[in-house]
All heavy atoms as a GROMACS GRO file, in nm:
protein
  598
    1MET      N    1   0.081  -0.118   0.004
    1MET     CA    2   0.002   0.000  -0.002
    1MET      C    3   0.090   0.127   0.003
    1MET      O    4   0.175   0.141   0.080
    1MET     CB    5  -0.089   0.004   0.125
    1MET     CG    6  -0.190  -0.105   0.130
    1MET     SD    7  -0.284  -0.083   0.286
    1MET     CE    8  -0.375  -0.241   0.289
    2GLU      N    9   0.055   0.213  -0.088
    2GLU     CA   10   0.144   0.330  -0.105
    2GLU      C   11   0.085   0.446  -0.012
    2GLU      O   12  -0.033   0.447   0.020
    2GLU     CB   13   0.130   0.387  -0.252
    2GLU     CG   14   0.179   0.279  -0.353
    2GLU     CD   15   0.327   0.251  -0.339
    2GLU    OE1   16   0.413   0.348  -0.320
    2GLU    OE2   17   0.366   0.129  -0.340
    3PHE      N   18   0.179   0.537   0.028
    3PHE     CA   19   0.141   0.653   0.097
    3PHE      C   20   0.236   0.766   0.053
    3PHE      O   21   0.338   0.742  -0.013
    3PHE     CB   22   0.140   0.637   0.247
    3PHE     CG   23   0.251   0.580   0.318
    3PHE    CD1   24   0.376   0.657   0.322
    3PHE    CD2   25   0.264   0.457   0.384
    3PHE    CE1   26   0.486   0.609   0.389
    3PHE    CE2   27   0.374   0.414   0.433
    3PHE     CZ   28   0.484   0.484   0.448
    4ASP      N   29   0.212   0.882   0.097
    4ASP     CA   30   0.297   0.996   0.062
    4ASP      C   31   0.428   0.983   0.122
    4ASP      O   32   0.442   0.927   0.237
    4ASP     CB   33   0.235   1.130   0.117
    4ASP     CG   34   0.120   1.168   0.041
    4ASP    OD1   35   0.088   1.126  -0.080
    4ASP    OD2   36   0.036   1.254   0.101
    5THR      N   37   0.537   1.007   0.049
    5THR     CA   38   0.666   0.984   0.085
    5THR      C   39   0.719   1.045   0.219
    5THR      O   40   0.682   1.160   0.239
    5THR     CB   41   0.770   1.031  -0.027
    5THR    OG1   42   0.735   0.956  -0.153
    5THR    CG2   43   0.914   1.000   0.007
    6ILE      N   44   0.788   0.968   0.305
    6ILE     CA   45   0.846   1.018   0.426
    6ILE      C   46   1.003   1.010   0.399
    6ILE      O   47   1.046   0.909   0.365
    6ILE     CB   48   0.813   0.934   0.547
    6ILE    CG1   49   0.661   0.949   0.565
    6ILE    CG2   50   0.890   0.982   0.666
    6ILE    CD1   51   0.606   0.859   0.673
    7LEU      N   52   1.075   1.122   0.421
    7LEU     CA   53   1.211   1.115   0.398
    7LEU      C   54   1.276   1.111   0.538
    7LEU      O   55   1.244   1.190   0.631
    7LEU     CB   56   1.266   1.246   0.337
    7LEU     CG   57   1.222   1.261   0.185
    7LEU    CD1   58   1.270   1.399   0.125
    7LEU    CD2   59   1.279   1.144   0.096
    8ILE      N   60   1.368   1.013   0.556
    8ILE     CA   61   1.437   1.003   0.685
    8ILE      C   62   1.588   1.001   0.670
    8ILE      O   63   1.630   0.976   0.555
    8ILE     CB   64   1.392   0.877   0.761
    8ILE    CG1   65   1.429   0.744   0.677
    8ILE    CG2   66   1.251   0.877   0.799
    8ILE    CD1   67   1.401   0.619   0.752
    9THR      N   68   1.661   1.034   0.775
    9THR     CA   69   1.811   1.037   0.760
    9THR      C   70   1.842   0.930   0.857
    9THR      O   71   1.814   0.935   0.984
    9THR     CB   72   1.870   1.168   0.793
    9THR    OG1   73   1.823   1.219   0.918
    9THR    CG2   74   1.850   1.268   0.681
   10PHE      N   75   1.921   0.833   0.816
   10PHE     CA   76   1.964   0.721   0.898
   10PHE      C   77   2.099   0.677   0.859
   10PHE      O   78   2.121   0.659   0.724
   10PHE     CB   79   1.860   0.607   0.889
   10PHE     CG   80   1.891   0.491   0.975
   10PHE    CD1   81   1.873   0.514   1.114
   10PHE    CD2   82   1.923   0.374   0.920
   10PHE    CE1   83   1.909   0.402   1.202
   10PHE    CE2   84   1.950   0.264   1.011
   10PHE     CZ   85   1.934   0.281   1.151
   11GLU      N   86   2.192   0.658   0.952
   11GLU     CA   87   2.323   0.615   0.917
   11GLU      C   88   2.389   0.702   0.804
   11GLU      O   89   2.451   0.643   0.714
   11GLU     CB   90   2.336   0.463   0.881
   11GLU     CG   91   2.285   0.383   1.003
   11GLU     CD   92   2.290   0.227   0.980
   11GLU    OE1   93   2.299   0.190   0.860
   11GLU    OE2   94   2.287   0.154   1.076
   12GLY      N   95   2.369   0.832   0.819
   12GLY     CA   96   2.437   0.909   0.725
   12GLY      C   97   2.383   0.924   0.578
   12GLY      O   98   2.446   0.973   0.492
   13ARG      N   99   2.265   0.867   0.568
   13ARG     CA  100   2.212   0.870   0.423
   13ARG      C  101   2.059   0.903   0.437
   13ARG      O  102   2.002   0.887   0.542
   13ARG     CB  103   2.218   0.742   0.357
   13ARG     CG  104   2.163   0.619   0.417
   13ARG     CD  105   2.216   0.492   0.362
   13ARG     NE  106   2.184   0.387   0.454
   13ARG     CZ  107   2.101   0.285   0.422
   13ARG    NH1  108   2.035   0.277   0.315
   13ARG    NH2  109   2.073   0.198   0.520
   14THR      N  110   2.007   0.962   0.329
   14THR     CA  111   1.873   0.993   0.329
   14THR      C  112   1.789   0.880   0.259
   14THR      O  113   1.829   0.839   0.157
   14THR     CB  114   1.836   1.128   0.256
   14THR    OG1  115   1.912   1.231   0.325
   14THR    CG2  116   1.695   1.166   0.250
   15ILE      N  117   1.685   0.834   0.318
   15ILE     CA  118   1.599   0.730   0.267
   15ILE      C  119   1.460   0.776   0.252
   15ILE      O  120   1.398   0.839   0.337
   15ILE     CB  121   1.594   0.609   0.371
   15ILE    CG1  122   1.741   0.566   0.406
   15ILE    CG2  123   1.516   0.496   0.319
   15ILE    CD1  124   1.756   0.474   0.525
   16ALA      N  125   1.400   0.736   0.127
   16ALA     CA  126   1.270   0.773   0.101
   16ALA      C  127   1.177   0.650   0.121
   16ALA      O  128   1.201   0.541   0.069
   16ALA     CB  129   1.255   0.823  -0.043
   17LEU      N  130   1.074   0.664   0.205
   17LEU     CA  131   0.980   0.555   0.228
   17LEU      C  132   0.850   0.597   0.183
   17LEU      O  133   0.791   0.699   0.220
   17LEU     CB  134   0.977   0.520   0.378
   17LEU     CG  135   1.108   0.472   0.437
   17LEU    CD1  136   1.097   0.458   0.592
   17LEU    CD2  137   1.156   0.348   0.376
   18SER      N  138   0.780   0.519   0.096
   18SER     CA  139   0.649   0.554   0.042
   18SER      C  140   0.559   0.438   0.032
   18SER      O  141   0.449   0.454  -0.027
   18SER     CB  142   0.674   0.611  -0.104
   18SER     OG  143   0.724   0.506  -0.185
   19SER      N  144   0.579   0.338   0.112
   19SER     CA  145   0.476   0.228   0.117
   19SER      C  146   0.485   0.164   0.252
   19SER      O  147   0.585   0.178   0.326
   19SER     CB  148   0.501   0.123   0.014
   19SER     OG  149   0.623   0.046   0.042
   20ILE      N  150   0.382   0.089   0.282
   20ILE     CA  151   0.373   0.016   0.414
   20ILE      C  152   0.488  -0.095   0.408
   20ILE      O  153   0.552  -0.108   0.510
   20ILE     CB  154   0.238  -0.050   0.434
   20ILE    CG1  155   0.134   0.060   0.470
   20ILE    CG2  156   0.228  -0.152   0.541
   20ILE    CD1  157  -0.001   0.025   0.489
   21ASP      N  158   0.514  -0.155   0.295
   21ASP     CA  159   0.616  -0.257   0.284
   21ASP      C  160   0.754  -0.199   0.318
   21ASP      O  161   0.833  -0.258   0.387
   21ASP     CB  162   0.617  -0.328   0.152
   21ASP     CG  163   0.500  -0.414   0.127
   21ASP    OD1  164   0.445  -0.460   0.232
   21ASP    OD2  165   0.470  -0.446   0.003
   22GLU      N  166   0.775  -0.078   0.272
   22GLU     CA  167   0.911  -0.010   0.290
   22GLU      C  168   0.922   0.033   0.442
   22GLU      O  169   1.032   0.021   0.499
   22GLU     CB  170   0.922   0.109   0.200
   22GLU     CG  171   0.937   0.070   0.062
   22GLU     CD  172   0.943   0.198  -0.030
   22GLU    OE1  173   0.917   0.311   0.002
   22GLU    OE2  174   0.983   0.179  -0.155
   23ALA      N  175   0.813   0.076   0.488
   23ALA     CA  176   0.806   0.106   0.634
   23ALA      C  177   0.834  -0.013   0.726
   23ALA      O  178   0.918  -0.008   0.819
   23ALA     CB  179   0.668   0.174   0.676
   24TRP      N  180   0.768  -0.128   0.687
   24TRP     CA  181   0.797  -0.248   0.762
   24TRP      C  182   0.946  -0.295   0.748
   24TRP      O  183   1.002  -0.339   0.846
   24TRP     CB  184   0.712  -0.365   0.705
   24TRP     CG  185   0.588  -0.387   0.780
   24TRP    CD1  186   0.463  -0.385   0.720
   24TRP    CD2  187   0.563  -0.411   0.916
   24TRP    NE1  188   0.367  -0.405   0.822
   24TRP    CE2  189   0.436  -0.430   0.941
   24TRP    CE3  190   0.648  -0.418   1.028
   24TRP    CZ2  191   0.374  -0.454   1.067
   24TRP    CZ3  192   0.602  -0.448   1.153
   24TRP    CH2  193   0.465  -0.459   1.171
   25CYS      N  194   1.003  -0.284   0.630
   25CYS     CA  195   1.132  -0.325   0.600
   25CYS      C  196   1.231  -0.233   0.699
   25CYS      O  197   1.316  -0.283   0.761
   25CYS     CB  198   1.168  -0.291   0.463
   25CYS     SG  199   1.259  -0.420   0.383
   26PHE      N  200   1.206  -0.107   0.701
   26PHE     CA  201   1.285  -0.025   0.781
   26PHE      C  202   1.273  -0.054   0.932
   26PHE      O  203   1.376  -0.065   1.005
   26PHE     CB  204   1.248   0.129   0.764
   26PHE     CG  205   1.341   0.221   0.850
   26PHE    CD1  206   1.464   0.249   0.810
   26PHE    CD2  207   1.303   0.266   0.974
   26PHE    CE1  208   1.553   0.325   0.885
   26PHE    CE2  209   1.380   0.341   1.053
   26PHE     CZ  210   1.507   0.382   0.997
   27LEU      N  211   1.149  -0.080   0.978
   27LEU     CA  212   1.131  -0.113   1.121
   27LEU      C  213   1.196  -0.242   1.158
   27LEU      O  214   1.247  -0.261   1.271
   27LEU     CB  215   0.980  -0.114   1.155
   27LEU     CG  216   0.907   0.014   1.176
   27LEU    CD1  217   0.762  -0.004   1.203
   27LEU    CD2  218   0.959   0.091   1.294
   28SER      N  219   1.197  -0.337   1.056
   28SER     CA  220   1.257  -0.463   1.096
   28SER      C  221   1.409  -0.455   1.102
   28SER      O  222   1.475  -0.541   1.176
   28SER     CB  223   1.228  -0.569   0.985
   28SER     OG  224   1.290  -0.531   0.861
   29GLU      N  225   1.475  -0.348   1.057
   29GLU     CA  226   1.613  -0.327   1.064
   29GLU      C  227   1.651  -0.221   1.164
   29GLU      O  228   1.763  -0.195   1.197
   29GLU     CB  229   1.664  -0.291   0.932
   29GLU     CG  230   1.653  -0.401   0.833
   29GLU     CD  231   1.709  -0.360   0.687
   29GLU    OE1  232   1.769  -0.251   0.678
   29GLU    OE2  233   1.674  -0.429   0.594
   30TRP      N  234   1.550  -0.155   1.229
   30TRP     CA  235   1.575  -0.056   1.331
   30TRP      C  236   1.644  -0.104   1.443
   30TRP      O  237   1.607  -0.211   1.504
   30TRP     CB  238   1.429   0.003   1.370
   30TRP     CG  239   1.448   0.114   1.480
   30TRP    CD1  240   1.396   0.103   1.609
   30TRP    CD2  241   1.497   0.238   1.453
   30TRP    NE1  242   1.427   0.221   1.669
   30TRP    CE2  243   1.484   0.309   1.584
   30TRP    CE3  244   1.561   0.314   1.361
   30TRP    CZ2  245   1.529   0.431   1.604
   30TRP    CZ3  246   1.607   0.437   1.373
   30TRP    CH2  247   1.595   0.502   1.498
   31PRO      N  248   1.759  -0.042   1.478
   31PRO     CA  249   1.839  -0.099   1.587
   31PRO      C  250   1.769  -0.116   1.730
   31PRO      O  251   1.810  -0.198   1.799
   31PRO     CB  252   1.955   0.011   1.607
   31PRO     CG  253   1.957   0.080   1.477
   31PRO     CD  254   1.813   0.074   1.428
   32GLY      N  255   1.675  -0.024   1.758
   32GLY     CA  256   1.599  -0.034   1.870
   32GLY      C  257   1.480  -0.143   1.874
   32GLY      O  258   1.414  -0.158   1.974
   33GLY      N  259   1.468  -0.200   1.761
   33GLY     CA  260   1.357  -0.301   1.752
   33GLY      C  261   1.225  -0.231   1.770
   33GLY      O  262   1.204  -0.114   1.750
   34PHE      N  263   1.128  -0.307   1.808
   34PHE     CA  264   0.993  -0.267   1.848
   34PHE      C  265   0.981  -0.227   1.990
   34PHE      O  266   0.870  -0.219   2.047
   34PHE     CB  267   0.894  -0.367   1.808
   34PHE     CG  268   0.878  -0.379   1.663
   34PHE    CD1  269   0.938  -0.494   1.598
   34PHE    CD2  270   0.820  -0.292   1.576
   34PHE    CE1  271   0.934  -0.513   1.461
   34PHE    CE2  272   0.816  -0.319   1.436
   34PHE     CZ  273   0.866  -0.423   1.386
   35TYR      N  274   1.100  -0.213   2.063
   35TYR     CA  275   1.083  -0.192   2.210
   35TYR      C  276   1.063  -0.049   2.246
   35TYR      O  277   1.027  -0.029   2.363
   35TYR     CB  278   1.221  -0.237   2.270
   35TYR     CG  279   1.237  -0.390   2.244
   35TYR    CD1  280   1.343  -0.427   2.158
   35TYR    CD2  281   1.153  -0.482   2.288
   35TYR    CE1  282   1.353  -0.559   2.121
   35TYR    CE2  283   1.176  -0.628   2.254
   35TYR     CZ  284   1.274  -0.664   2.176
   35TYR     OH  285   1.298  -0.792   2.136
   36THR      N  286   1.075   0.045   2.159
   36THR     CA  287   1.043   0.182   2.188
   36THR      C  288   0.890   0.198   2.161
   36THR      O  289   0.833   0.132   2.080
   36THR     CB  290   1.111   0.284   2.094
   36THR    OG1  291   1.076   0.269   1.963
   36THR    CG2  292   1.272   0.270   2.106
   37GLU      N  293   0.834   0.280   2.242
   37GLU     CA  294   0.692   0.293   2.234
   37GLU      C  295   0.641   0.338   2.094
   37GLU      O  296   0.540   0.273   2.039
   37GLU     CB  297   0.631   0.396   2.336
   37GLU     CG  298   0.486   0.410   2.346
   37GLU     CD  299   0.440   0.514   2.437
   37GLU    OE1  300   0.520   0.551   2.520
   37GLU    OE2  301   0.316   0.552   2.435
   38MET      N  302   0.701   0.431   2.038
   38MET     CA  303   0.662   0.483   1.904
   38MET      C  304   0.688   0.376   1.792
   38MET      O  305   0.599   0.368   1.706
   38MET     CB  306   0.738   0.608   1.877
   38MET     CG  307   0.692   0.727   1.973
   38MET     SD  308   0.511   0.756   1.997
   38MET     CE  309   0.465   0.804   1.833
   39ALA      N  310   0.793   0.306   1.799
   39ALA     CA  311   0.812   0.192   1.698
   39ALA      C  312   0.711   0.089   1.710
   39ALA      O  313   0.660   0.037   1.610
   39ALA     CB  314   0.957   0.141   1.718
   40HIS      N  315   0.673   0.058   1.836
   40HIS     CA  316   0.566  -0.047   1.857
   40HIS      C  317   0.426   0.006   1.807
   40HIS      O  318   0.361  -0.073   1.741
   40HIS     CB  319   0.559  -0.069   2.011
   40HIS     CG  320   0.465  -0.175   2.045
   40HIS    ND1  321   0.469  -0.316   2.024
   40HIS    CD2  322   0.337  -0.166   2.100
   40HIS    CE1  323   0.373  -0.375   2.055
   40HIS    NE2  324   0.274  -0.288   2.103
   41CYS      N  325   0.400   0.138   1.831
   41CYS     CA  326   0.271   0.195   1.789
   41CYS      C  327   0.275   0.194   1.626
   41CYS      O  328   0.169   0.169   1.567
   41CYS     CB  329   0.258   0.335   1.833
   41CYS     SG  330   0.216   0.347   2.009
   42ALA      N  331   0.387   0.229   1.570
   42ALA     CA  332   0.391   0.224   1.426
   42ALA      C  333   0.367   0.093   1.366
   42ALA      O  334   0.298   0.073   1.266
   42ALA     CB  335   0.535   0.281   1.375
   43GLY      N  336   0.437  -0.016   1.430
   43GLY     CA  337   0.412  -0.154   1.385
   43GLY      C  338   0.261  -0.200   1.396
   43GLY      O  339   0.214  -0.263   1.300
   44ILE      N  340   0.199  -0.153   1.501
   44ILE     CA  341   0.061  -0.190   1.516
   44ILE      C  342  -0.029  -0.122   1.407
   44ILE      O  343  -0.115  -0.183   1.350
   44ILE     CB  344   0.007  -0.147   1.658
   44ILE    CG1  345   0.068  -0.242   1.763
   44ILE    CG2  346  -0.143  -0.146   1.665
   44ILE    CD1  347   0.048  -0.186   1.905
   45ALA      N  348   0.004   0.015   1.377
   45ALA     CA  349  -0.070   0.077   1.277
   45ALA      C  350  -0.044   0.017   1.139
   45ALA      O  351  -0.138   0.005   1.065
   45ALA     CB  352  -0.024   0.228   1.280
   46LEU      N  353   0.077  -0.017   1.111
   46LEU     CA  354   0.103  -0.078   0.982
   46LEU      C  355   0.032  -0.212   0.964
   46LEU      O  356  -0.030  -0.247   0.859
   46LEU     CB  357   0.258  -0.107   0.961
   46LEU     CG  358   0.341   0.019   0.955
   46LEU    CD1  359   0.486  -0.021   0.963
   46LEU    CD2  360   0.314   0.106   0.834
   47THR      N  361   0.016  -0.288   1.068
   47THR     CA  362  -0.052  -0.417   1.074
   47THR      C  363  -0.202  -0.393   1.049
   47THR      O  364  -0.268  -0.462   0.975
   47THR     CB  365  -0.040  -0.488   1.208
   47THR    OG1  366   0.105  -0.522   1.222
   47THR    CG2  367  -0.115  -0.623   1.214
   48ARG      N  368  -0.249  -0.285   1.117
   48ARG     CA  369  -0.399  -0.258   1.109
   48ARG      C  370  -0.434  -0.220   0.965
   48ARG      O  371  -0.536  -0.238   0.907
   48ARG     CB  372  -0.438  -0.161   1.208
   48ARG     CG  373  -0.438  -0.213   1.352
   48ARG     CD  374  -0.489  -0.111   1.436
   48ARG     NE  375  -0.500  -0.176   1.576
   48ARG     CZ  376  -0.503  -0.104   1.693
   48ARG    NH1  377  -0.506   0.026   1.688
   48ARG    NH2  378  -0.514  -0.168   1.803
   49ALA      N  379  -0.340  -0.134   0.901
   49ALA     CA  380  -0.365  -0.079   0.766
   49ALA      C  381  -0.364  -0.198   0.670
   49ALA      O  382  -0.442  -0.200   0.575
   49ALA     CB  383  -0.261   0.016   0.725
   50GLU      N  384  -0.274  -0.292   0.684
   50GLU     CA  385  -0.260  -0.413   0.593
   50GLU      C  386  -0.392  -0.495   0.612
   50GLU      O  387  -0.441  -0.549   0.511
   50GLU     CB  388  -0.153  -0.507   0.636
   50GLU     CG  389  -0.016  -0.443   0.596
   50GLU     CD  390   0.101  -0.535   0.636
   50GLU    OE1  391   0.099  -0.587   0.751
   50GLU    OE2  392   0.200  -0.533   0.567
   51ALA      N  393  -0.461  -0.490   0.730
   51ALA     CA  394  -0.586  -0.560   0.752
   51ALA      C  395  -0.700  -0.489   0.714
   51ALA      O  396  -0.806  -0.541   0.706
   51ALA     CB  397  -0.595  -0.606   0.901
   52GLY      N  398  -0.681  -0.366   0.676
   52GLY     CA  399  -0.789  -0.274   0.642
   52GLY      C  400  -0.884  -0.212   0.742
   52GLY      O  401  -0.978  -0.164   0.719
   53THR      N  402  -0.828  -0.226   0.866
   53THR     CA  403  -0.908  -0.165   0.979
   53THR      C  404  -0.880  -0.008   1.008
   53THR      O  405  -0.946   0.047   1.073
   53THR     CB  406  -0.880  -0.241   1.110
   53THR    OG1  407  -0.742  -0.244   1.146
   53THR    CG2  408  -0.933  -0.382   1.099
   54ILE      N  409  -0.765   0.036   0.953
   54ILE     CA  410  -0.745   0.184   0.949
   54ILE      C  411  -0.690   0.214   0.811
   54ILE      O  412  -0.654   0.129   0.735
   54ILE     CB  413  -0.634   0.217   1.063
   54ILE    CG1  414  -0.494   0.172   1.029
   54ILE    CG2  415  -0.684   0.187   1.189
   54ILE    CD1  416  -0.391   0.226   1.114
   55SER      N  417  -0.682   0.343   0.781
   55SER     CA  418  -0.640   0.398   0.656
   55SER      C  419  -0.491   0.394   0.640
   55SER      O  420  -0.420   0.404   0.741
   55SER     CB  421  -0.695   0.531   0.625
   55SER     OG  422  -0.637   0.629   0.706
   56THR      N  423  -0.448   0.399   0.519
   56THR     CA  424  -0.302   0.409   0.493
   56THR      C  425  -0.255   0.542   0.545
   56THR      O  426  -0.147   0.552   0.600
   56THR     CB  427  -0.283   0.407   0.342
   56THR    OG1  428  -0.331   0.278   0.291
   56THR    CG2  429  -0.129   0.400   0.313
   57ALA      N  430  -0.339   0.642   0.535
   57ALA     CA  431  -0.296   0.780   0.600
   57ALA      C  432  -0.273   0.766   0.742
   57ALA      O  433  -0.176   0.830   0.795
   57ALA     CB  434  -0.397   0.876   0.558
   58GLU      N  435  -0.354   0.691   0.813
   58GLU     CA  436  -0.339   0.676   0.964
   58GLU      C  437  -0.214   0.604   0.987
   58GLU      O  438  -0.135   0.637   1.084
   58GLU     CB  439  -0.461   0.609   1.019
   58GLU     CG  440  -0.584   0.694   1.022
   58GLU     CD  441  -0.705   0.616   1.070
   58GLU    OE1  442  -0.735   0.509   0.992
   58GLU    OE2  443  -0.776   0.656   1.158
   59ALA      N  444  -0.180   0.497   0.912
   59ALA     CA  445  -0.053   0.422   0.931
   59ALA      C  446   0.070   0.512   0.905
   59ALA      O  447   0.166   0.508   0.968
   59ALA     CB  448  -0.048   0.302   0.841
   60ARG      N  449   0.053   0.594   0.799
   60ARG     CA  450   0.169   0.690   0.768
   60ARG      C  451   0.193   0.777   0.876
   60ARG      O  452   0.304   0.811   0.914
   60ARG     CB  453   0.130   0.763   0.629
   60ARG     CG  454   0.243   0.855   0.600
   60ARG     CD  455   0.199   0.953   0.482
   60ARG     NE  456   0.300   1.034   0.446
   60ARG     CZ  457   0.333   1.155   0.491
   60ARG    NH1  458   0.271   1.203   0.602
   60ARG    NH2  459   0.434   1.234   0.456
   61GLN      N  460   0.077   0.833   0.936
   61GLN     CA  461   0.097   0.932   1.054
   61GLN      C  462   0.165   0.854   1.174
   61GLN      O  463   0.250   0.921   1.228
   61GLN     CB  464  -0.038   0.977   1.090
   61GLN     CG  465  -0.027   1.100   1.193
   61GLN     CD  466   0.056   1.204   1.164
   61GLN    OE1  467   0.038   1.272   1.055
   61GLN    NE2  468   0.156   1.243   1.246
   62ALA      N  469   0.132   0.738   1.202
   62ALA     CA  470   0.194   0.662   1.302
   62ALA      C  471   0.343   0.642   1.277
   62ALA      O  472   0.420   0.657   1.368
   62ALA     CB  473   0.118   0.533   1.332
   63PHE      N  474   0.374   0.606   1.157
   63PHE     CA  475   0.517   0.590   1.127
   63PHE      C  476   0.588   0.725   1.127
   63PHE      O  477   0.701   0.726   1.168
   63PHE     CB  478   0.528   0.524   0.980
   63PHE     CG  479   0.670   0.489   0.946
   63PHE    CD1  480   0.722   0.378   0.997
   63PHE    CD2  481   0.748   0.563   0.874
   63PHE    CE1  482   0.856   0.334   0.976
   63PHE    CE2  483   0.876   0.525   0.833
   63PHE     CZ  484   0.929   0.420   0.897
   64LEU      N  485   0.532   0.822   1.081
   64LEU     CA  486   0.578   0.962   1.086
   64LEU      C  487   0.604   1.010   1.234
   64LEU      O  488   0.716   1.056   1.264
   64LEU     CB  489   0.489   1.062   1.023
   64LEU     CG  490   0.534   1.201   1.009
   64LEU    CD1  491   0.660   1.223   0.921
   64LEU    CD2  492   0.430   1.295   0.944
   65ASP      N  493   0.510   0.978   1.322
   65ASP     CA  494   0.533   1.005   1.464
   65ASP      C  495   0.653   0.927   1.522
   65ASP      O  496   0.736   0.984   1.596
   65ASP     CB  497   0.405   0.962   1.547
   65ASP     CG  498   0.286   1.056   1.513
   65ASP    OD1  499   0.310   1.166   1.464
   65ASP    OD2  500   0.171   1.016   1.550
   66PHE      N  501   0.675   0.805   1.478
   66PHE     CA  502   0.792   0.729   1.512
   66PHE      C  503   0.919   0.793   1.467
   66PHE      O  504   1.016   0.810   1.538
   66PHE     CB  505   0.785   0.583   1.457
   66PHE     CG  506   0.914   0.514   1.442
   66PHE    CD1  507   0.993   0.486   1.553
   66PHE    CD2  508   0.972   0.506   1.316
   66PHE    CE1  509   1.117   0.421   1.540
   66PHE    CE2  510   1.098   0.446   1.299
   66PHE     CZ  511   1.171   0.399   1.414
   67CYS      N  512   0.914   0.842   1.340
   67CYS     CA  513   1.040   0.900   1.286
   67CYS      C  514   1.070   1.041   1.361
   67CYS      O  515   1.188   1.067   1.399
   67CYS     CB  516   1.015   0.939   1.135
   67CYS     SG  517   0.996   0.801   1.032
   68ILE      N  518   0.971   1.106   1.400
   68ILE     CA  519   0.987   1.232   1.466
   68ILE      C  520   1.043   1.198   1.607
   68ILE      O  521   1.136   1.264   1.657
   68ILE     CB  522   0.868   1.314   1.488
   68ILE    CG1  523   0.812   1.371   1.353
   68ILE    CG2  524   0.871   1.423   1.591
   68ILE    CD1  525   0.676   1.422   1.350
   69ASP      N  526   0.987   1.098   1.676
   69ASP     CA  527   1.039   1.055   1.809
   69ASP      C  528   1.175   1.006   1.798
   69ASP      O  529   1.260   1.027   1.892
   69ASP     CB  530   0.941   0.943   1.867
   69ASP     CG  531   0.979   0.903   2.006
   69ASP    OD1  532   0.963   0.984   2.091
   69ASP    OD2  533   1.023   0.786   2.026
   70ALA      N  534   1.207   0.930   1.698
   70ALA     CA  535   1.355   0.877   1.688
   70ALA      C  536   1.447   0.980   1.632
   70ALA      O  537   1.564   0.950   1.611
   70ALA     CB  538   1.346   0.757   1.593
   71GLU      N  539   1.396   1.098   1.594
   71GLU     CA  540   1.479   1.201   1.546
   71GLU      C  541   1.548   1.165   1.415
   71GLU      O  542   1.667   1.200   1.398
   71GLU     CB  543   1.571   1.249   1.650
   71GLU     CG  544   1.509   1.319   1.765
   71GLU     CD  545   1.601   1.366   1.878
   71GLU    OE1  546   1.725   1.346   1.860
   71GLU    OE2  547   1.545   1.434   1.969
   72ILE      N  548   1.477   1.098   1.324
   72ILE     CA  549   1.537   1.053   1.200
   72ILE      C  550   1.460   1.116   1.084
   72ILE      O  551   1.490   1.090   0.962
   72ILE     CB  552   1.536   0.903   1.182
   72ILE    CG1  553   1.394   0.845   1.201
   72ILE    CG2  554   1.628   0.843   1.279
   72ILE    CD1  555   1.394   0.692   1.159
   73LEU      N  556   1.364   1.206   1.110
   73LEU     CA  557   1.294   1.263   0.998
   73LEU      C  558   1.397   1.366   0.930
   73LEU      O  559   1.463   1.445   0.999
   73LEU     CB  560   1.175   1.354   1.058
   73LEU     CG  561   1.077   1.408   0.957
   73LEU    CD1  562   1.006   1.295   0.876
   73LEU    CD2  563   0.970   1.497   1.020
   74ALA      N  564   1.396   1.356   0.802
   74ALA     CA  565   1.496   1.452   0.725
   74ALA      C  566   1.453   1.592   0.742
   74ALA      O  567   1.336   1.616   0.722
   74ALA     CB  568   1.509   1.393   0.583
   75ARG      N  569   1.548   1.675   0.749
   75ARG     CA  570   1.520   1.821   0.762
   75ARG      C  571   1.602   1.882   0.646
   75ARG      O  572   1.722   1.861   0.628
   75ARG     CB  573   1.568   1.875   0.890
   75ARG     CG  574   1.482   1.823   1.011
   75ARG     CD  575   1.535   1.887   1.145
   75ARG     NE  576   1.450   1.845   1.249
   75ARG     CZ  577   1.459   1.732   1.314
   75ARG    NH1  578   1.551   1.643   1.270
   75ARG    NH2  579   1.393   1.698   1.405
   76PHE      N  580   1.524   1.965   0.580
   76PHE     CA  581   1.586   2.025   0.460
   76PHE      C  582   1.569   2.181   0.489
   76PHE      O  583   1.462   2.234   0.509
   76PHE     CB  584   1.522   1.994   0.329
   76PHE     CG  585   1.548   1.848   0.292
   76PHE    CD1  586   1.460   1.753   0.318
   76PHE    CD2  587   1.673   1.810   0.243
   76PHE    CE1  588   1.483   1.615   0.294
   76PHE    CE2  589   1.701   1.681   0.204
   76PHE     CZ  590   1.611   1.576   0.232
   77ASP      N  591   1.677   2.251   0.477
   77ASP     CA  592   1.671   2.399   0.493
   77ASP      C  593   1.628   2.469   0.366
   77ASP      O  594   1.654   2.423   0.260
   77ASP     CB  595   1.813   2.452   0.536
   77ASP     CG  596   1.843   2.401   0.679
   77ASP    OD1  597   1.754   2.388   0.750
   77ASP    OD2  598   1.960   2.391   0.698
   0.00000   0.00000   0.00000
């Protein structure tokens, strides 16, 4: 499922994520795992979006909240 692109900076590079699959891929490699509250919430939202119980936009927002909490949201001046 596609969503509006989220740009993150991680390990010195900028990564563009624009789908639930890409978000899952990133979370599966996240060094903190699902043990942080926001990563756990993002995982739950992605699962719910895949099941069709919430919208893709809601899943994107939960993942965006995780990115903000983890301070990996890309910032461009």
